[in-house]
C-alpha positions as CSV (number, residue, x, y, z in Angstrom):
1,X,89.5,21.2,66.6
2,X,88.7,24.8,66.4
3,X,85.2,25.9,66.2
4,X,85.9,27.7,62.9
5,X,87.1,24.6,61.3
6,X,84.1,22.6,62.4
7,X,81.8,25.3,61.0
8,X,83.7,25.4,57.7
9,X,83.6,21.6,57.3
10,X,79.9,21.5,58.2
11,X,79.1,24.3,55.7
12,X,81.1,22.6,53.0
13,X,79.2,19.4,53.6
14,X,75.8,21.1,53.5
15,X,76.8,22.9,50.2
16,X,78.0,19.6,48.7
17,X,74.8,17.8,49.7
18,X,72.7,20.6,48.3
19,X,74.7,20.5,45.1
20,X,74.1,16.8,44.9
21,X,70.4,17.3,45.2
22,X,70.4,20.0,42.5
23,X,72.4,17.8,40.1
24,X,70.0,14.9,40.8
25,X,67.0,17.1,40.2
26,X,68.5,18.3,36.9
27,X,69.1,14.7,35.7
28,X,65.5,13.4,36.4
29,X,63.1,14.3,33.5
30,X,60.2,16.4,34.5
31,X,57.0,14.6,35.4
32,X,54.3,15.0,32.6
33,X,51.1,16.5,33.8
34,X,48.2,14.1,34.0
35,X,45.6,15.0,31.3
36,X,42.2,15.8,32.4
37,X,39.6,13.1,31.3
38,X,37.6,14.2,28.3
39,X,33.8,13.9,28.5
40,X,32.5,10.7,26.7
41,X,30.1,11.6,23.8
42,X,27.4,9.0,23.4
43,X,27.0,8.1,19.7
44,X,23.5,7.0,18.9
45,X,23.2,3.9,16.7
46,X,21.5,4.4,13.3
47,X,18.0,3.1,13.5
48,X,17.3,-0.2,11.6
49,X,14.0,-0.3,9.7
50,X,12.2,-3.3,8.4
51,X,13.1,-4.1,4.8
52,X,10.5,-3.5,2.1
53,X,9.7,-5.6,-1.0
54,X,11.2,-4.1,-4.1
55,X,11.5,-5.0,-7.8
56,X,14.7,-6.8,-8.6
57,X,14.2,-6.0,-12.3
58,X,11.8,-4.1,-14.6
59,X,8.3,-5.7,-14.3
60,X,5.6,-5.5,-16.9
61,X,1.9,-5.8,-16.2
62,X,0.8,-9.4,-16.7
63,X,4.3,-10.8,-15.9
64,X,4.2,-13.3,-13.2
65,X,6.5,-12.6,-10.3
66,X,9.1,-15.3,-9.5
67,X,12.1,-15.6,-7.2
68,X,14.3,-13.4,-9.5
69,X,11.8,-10.6,-9.9
70,X,11.6,-9.3,-6.3
71,X,13.9,-8.8,-3.3
72,X,13.9,-7.4,0.2
73,X,15.4,-3.9,0.1
74,X,16.9,-2.0,3.1
75,X,15.3,1.4,3.7
76,X,16.4,4.6,5.5
77,X,13.0,5.3,7.0
78,X,9.9,3.5,8.3
79,X,7.3,2.9,5.7
80,X,3.7,2.3,6.8
81,X,2.8,-1.4,6.9
82,X,-0.7,-0.6,5.7
83,X,0.6,0.4,2.3
84,X,4.0,-1.3,1.7
85,X,4.8,-5.0,1.7
86,X,7.3,-5.4,4.6
87,X,9.5,-8.4,5.5
88,X,8.0,-8.8,9.0
89,X,4.4,-9.2,7.6
90,X,4.9,-11.7,4.8
91,X,7.2,-14.2,3.2
92,X,8.9,-13.6,-0.1
93,X,7.5,-16.8,-1.6
94,X,3.9,-15.6,-0.8
95,X,4.2,-13.1,-3.6
96,X,5.2,-15.6,-6.2
97,X,2.6,-15.9,-9.0
98,X,1.3,-12.4,-8.5
99,X,1.6,-9.6,-11.0
100,X,1.7,-5.8,-11.1
101,X,-0.9,-3.4,-12.3
102,X,1.5,-1.1,-14.1
103,X,5.1,-0.9,-15.3
104,X,7.5,-1.1,-12.4
105,X,11.2,-0.1,-12.6
106,X,14.0,-1.9,-11.0
107,X,14.4,-0.9,-7.3
108,X,11.0,0.6,-7.0
109,X,9.2,-0.3,-3.7
110,X,6.1,-2.4,-4.1
111,X,2.8,-1.7,-2.4
112,X,-0.3,-3.7,-1.8
113,X,-2.1,-1.5,-4.3
114,X,0.5,-2.2,-7.0
115,X,0.8,-6.0,-6.5
116,X,-2.2,-8.1,-7.3
117,X,-2.5,-11.8,-6.5
118,X,-4.5,-14.6,-8.0
119,X,-8.2,-14.4,-7.0
120,X,-8.0,-10.7,-6.1
121,X,-9.9,-8.0,-8.0
122,X,-8.0,-6.7,-11.0
123,X,-5.8,-9.8,-11.4
124,X,-7.6,-10.9,-14.6
125,X,-7.3,-7.4,-16.2
126,X,-3.6,-7.3,-15.3
127,X,-2.7,-10.6,-17.0
128,X,-4.8,-9.9,-20.0
129,X,-2.6,-9.1,-23.1
130,X,-2.8,-5.7,-24.7
131,X,-5.6,-5.5,-27.3
132,X,-7.2,-8.8,-26.1
133,X,-10.6,-9.4,-24.5
134,X,-11.7,-11.7,-21.7
135,X,-15.0,-13.5,-22.4
136,X,-16.7,-16.1,-20.2
137,X,-18.6,-18.9,-21.8
138,X,-21.0,-21.2,-20.1
139,X,-20.0,-24.8,-20.0
140,X,-20.4,-28.0,-18.0
141,X,-18.1,-30.7,-16.6
142,X,-18.0,-32.6,-19.9
143,X,-17.8,-29.6,-22.3
144,X,-15.0,-28.0,-20.2
145,X,-12.9,-31.1,-19.9
146,X,-13.2,-30.8,-16.1
147,X,-10.0,-31.8,-14.4
148,X,-8.0,-31.6,-17.7
149,X,-8.1,-27.8,-18.4
150,X,-6.5,-25.3,-16.1
151,X,-5.6,-21.6,-16.3
152,X,-2.8,-21.0,-18.8
153,X,-3.8,-23.9,-21.1
154,X,-4.4,-23.4,-24.8
155,X,-7.7,-24.7,-26.2
156,X,-10.0,-24.7,-29.2
157,X,-13.6,-23.7,-28.9
158,X,-16.1,-26.0,-30.7
159,X,-19.7,-25.0,-31.3
160,X,-22.1,-28.0,-31.2
161,X,-25.7,-27.8,-32.6
162,X,-28.4,-30.3,-31.9
163,X,-32.0,-30.4,-33.3
164,X,-34.4,-33.2,-32.9
165,X,-36.2,-32.6,-36.2
166,X,-35.5,-30.7,-39.3
167,X,-37.9,-29.0,-41.6
168,X,-35.5,-29.6,-44.5
169,X,-35.6,-33.3,-43.8
170,X,-39.3,-33.4,-43.8
171,X,-39.5,-31.5,-47.1
172,X,-37.0,-34.0,-48.6
173,X,-39.1,-36.9,-47.4
174,X,-42.3,-35.5,-49.0
175,X,-40.6,-35.0,-52.3
176,X,-39.0,-38.4,-52.4
177,X,-42.1,-40.1,-51.1
178,X,-40.0,-42.1,-48.7
179,X,-40.3,-41.6,-45.0
180,X,-37.3,-42.9,-43.1
181,X,-38.0,-45.5,-40.4
182,X,-35.7,-43.7,-38.0
183,X,-35.5,-39.9,-38.1
184,X,-31.9,-38.9,-37.5
185,X,-31.4,-35.8,-35.3
186,X,-29.7,-32.8,-36.9
187,X,-26.3,-32.6,-35.4
188,X,-23.4,-30.4,-36.5
189,X,-20.2,-28.9,-35.0
190,X,-17.6,-26.4,-36.0
191,X,-14.4,-25.0,-34.5
192,X,-14.9,-21.3,-34.0
193,X,-11.6,-20.1,-32.4
194,X,-8.3,-21.9,-32.1
195,X,-5.3,-21.7,-29.7
196,X,-6.8,-19.3,-27.2
197,X,-5.6,-19.1,-23.6
198,X,-7.7,-20.1,-20.6
199,X,-7.6,-17.3,-18.0
200,X,-10.0,-18.5,-15.4
201,X,-12.3,-21.3,-14.3
202,X,-15.6,-20.5,-12.5
203,X,-14.6,-16.8,-12.7
204,X,-11.6,-17.5,-10.5
205,X,-8.3,-16.5,-12.2
206,X,-5.2,-18.5,-11.4
207,X,-1.6,-17.7,-11.9
208,X,0.3,-19.6,-14.5
209,X,3.3,-19.7,-12.1
210,X,3.0,-22.8,-10.0
211,X,4.4,-22.8,-6.4
212,X,4.5,-25.6,-4.0
213,X,1.1,-25.8,-2.2
214,X,0.7,-26.6,1.5
215,X,-1.1,-29.7,2.7
216,X,-4.4,-27.8,3.0
217,X,-4.3,-26.6,-0.6
218,X,-3.4,-30.1,-1.8
219,X,-6.5,-31.5,0.0
220,X,-8.8,-28.9,-1.6
221,X,-7.3,-29.4,-5.0
222,X,-7.7,-33.1,-4.9
223,X,-11.5,-32.8,-4.7
224,X,-13.4,-32.8,-8.0
225,X,-14.6,-29.4,-9.1
226,X,-17.5,-28.5,-11.3
227,X,-16.9,-25.7,-13.8
228,X,-19.9,-23.6,-14.9
229,X,-17.9,-21.0,-16.8
230,X,-14.6,-20.7,-18.5
231,X,-12.9,-17.4,-19.2
232,X,-10.8,-17.2,-22.4
233,X,-8.4,-14.6,-23.8
234,X,-9.7,-13.7,-27.3
235,X,-9.6,-11.0,-29.9
236,X,-12.5,-8.5,-30.1
237,X,-13.9,-10.3,-33.2
238,X,-13.6,-13.7,-31.5
239,X,-15.5,-12.3,-28.5
240,X,-18.4,-11.3,-30.8
241,X,-18.4,-14.8,-32.3
242,X,-18.6,-16.5,-28.9
243,X,-21.3,-14.2,-27.7
244,X,-23.5,-15.3,-30.6
245,X,-22.5,-18.9,-30.6
246,X,-23.3,-19.5,-26.9
247,X,-26.9,-18.5,-27.6
248,X,-27.6,-21.1,-30.2
249,X,-25.6,-24.2,-29.1
250,X,-23.2,-25.8,-26.8
251,X,-19.6,-24.7,-26.6
252,X,-17.0,-27.3,-25.9
253,X,-13.2,-27.0,-25.2
254,X,-10.6,-29.1,-26.9
255,X,-7.2,-29.0,-25.1
256,X,-4.1,-28.3,-27.2
257,X,-0.6,-29.6,-26.8
258,X,2.0,-27.3,-25.2
259,X,4.2,-27.9,-28.3
260,X,1.6,-26.5,-30.6
261,X,2.9,-23.1,-31.8
262,X,0.0,-22.2,-34.1
263,X,-0.8,-18.5,-33.8
264,X,-3.9,-17.8,-31.7
265,X,-5.3,-15.3,-34.2
266,X,-4.8,-17.5,-37.3
267,X,-8.6,-18.2,-37.5
268,X,-10.1,-15.1,-36.0
269,X,-13.3,-15.3,-38.0
270,X,-15.4,-18.2,-39.3
271,X,-14.9,-18.7,-43.0
272,X,-17.9,-18.4,-45.3
273,X,-18.4,-20.1,-48.6
274,X,-19.8,-18.6,-51.7
275,X,-23.3,-19.8,-50.8
276,X,-23.2,-17.8,-47.6
277,X,-23.2,-21.1,-45.6
278,X,-20.8,-21.8,-42.8
279,X,-17.8,-23.8,-44.1
280,X,-15.8,-26.5,-42.4
281,X,-18.9,-27.9,-40.6
282,X,-18.9,-31.5,-39.4
283,X,-22.4,-33.1,-39.7
284,X,-23.8,-36.3,-38.4
285,X,-23.7,-37.9,-41.9
286,X,-19.9,-37.3,-41.9
287,X,-19.4,-38.9,-38.5
288,X,-21.5,-42.1,-38.8
289,X,-23.7,-44.0,-41.3
290,X,-25.7,-45.8,-38.6
291,X,-29.0,-44.0,-39.4
292,X,-28.6,-44.5,-43.1
293,X,-27.9,-48.2,-42.6
294,X,-30.9,-48.6,-40.3
295,X,-33.2,-46.9,-42.8
296,X,-31.8,-49.0,-45.7
297,X,-32.9,-52.3,-43.9
298,X,-36.4,-53.3,-45.4
299,X,-39.1,-53.4,-42.8
300,X,-41.1,-56.7,-42.6
301,X,-44.2,-57.5,-40.5
302,X,-43.5,-59.3,-37.3
303,X,-45.5,-62.3,-36.1
304,X,-45.5,-63.1,-32.4
305,X,-46.1,-66.8,-31.6
306,X,-47.3,-67.8,-28.1
307,X,-46.7,-71.4,-27.0
308,X,-48.2,-72.0,-23.6
309,X,-46.1,-70.6,-20.8
310,X,-43.0,-70.4,-22.9
311,X,-41.4,-67.1,-23.9
312,X,-43.1,-65.5,-27.0
313,X,-41.3,-66.2,-30.2
314,X,-41.0,-63.2,-32.6
315,X,-40.6,-64.1,-36.3
316,X,-40.6,-61.9,-39.5
317,X,-42.7,-62.7,-42.5
318,X,-40.7,-62.6,-45.7
319,X,-42.1,-62.4,-49.2
């Protein structure tokens, strides 16, 4: 074969092979460029703050806090634990039975200065109704119905007077010429105020909302207590009455039924009769006739007969 033919065939083969590579390159899709990795931006998590105690509804001063009155509310900043009641420092039930010093709107955060608990200063003034007064009266275990009366109960206050002798009785005896064998003491009583609320015992105010006590509180409550004073919620006029009455006699409490709906101010002042004497007074003569019966028995001389070592025999001489 001629050299020219060989070169021609070789050139044609090279051209065909090159064309094949060109066609193959055109048929393959272009390779996409690999994107450069983007820098990762670190997103900081929103800080979580301790929830704060808040009012779940509008609260009035003197209204006792229960489970529906308060809630834990999420906050967007950190509130000082020295001022605000936070979830990590107290339990929700610990605030049951407390009250607020002023009107609180729903959603308002509660502080230690705003919430006052039983036994703390200001609790008594917060639970006292508007226009009413708190007056403490001295009493004893019997007069106060110790163990029967507690904070929140409704009671009547009874004034009791006791005199061993009476100048009026002596004058009456002189006029009649008859001296009674047994001189009856002068006793009288009168209900001064009715249906008043007990606020505190021994100057310790208690909440009317009862929560389950722990075992330690149960042991302390089971022991008998002696009440020296009882604080009552009364009107200004009733406070004046009790201030005078406690200086002249003994004040006793009569517990009322929870079903008794008699208004507390129905008898705010003691009624006076036309003779300027206290009305509705119960005296000893109205309670018992024992002294009258004893004085009506005629007195006879007694003769004591002694018979050896036997017991003396007492006989009465009759006419």
